[in-house]
C-alpha positions, -999 to 999 in steps of 0.1 A, spaced: -367 106 335 -389 75 343 -388 44 320 -409 12 320 -415 -18 297 -442 -23 272 -464 -51 283 -469 -61 245 -434 -61 229 -413 -58 261 -394 -26 248 -383 -1 272 -405 32 270 -392 65 282 -421 82 301 -408 115 311 -401 132 345 -437 136 358 -456 106 352 -491 102 366 -518 73 370 -542 75 340 -515 91 317 -520 79 281 -488 67 262 -480 47 230 -452 23 227 -428 38 202 -420 2 189 -454 -15 186 -475 16 187 -501 0 211 -520 25 232 -513 21 269 -518 40 302 -499 43 334 -517 22 361 -492 22 389 -464 47 399 -440 27 422 -430 5 403 -441 24 371 -465 0 353 -485 1 322 -519 -14 313 -538 -17 281 -565 10 273 -600 -4 271 -620 -1 238 -642 26 250 -612 48 261 -598 47 225 -621 72 212 -612 97 237 -599 131 223 -570 131 249 -556 99 235 -530 96 207 -547 77 180 -525 49 165 -526 44 129 -544 11 120 -518 -2 98 -491 3 124 -512 -11 151 -518 -44 130 -483 -48 126 -478 -52 163 -504 -81 166 
């Protein structure tokens, strides 16, 4: 299993055993949508606005998203 840190709230995130660049994840604490941008070390970046509408991305509840701001 791989872990990394959320760039927004700094909580440790469990990624899984086979991460890949471009993999979409959501922080379990602040719910912000992120993607893997680097593998070694494992690093997350913010998703761009136009990517958020993609069907392959976990949609974040707006109420929860605003709590993380």
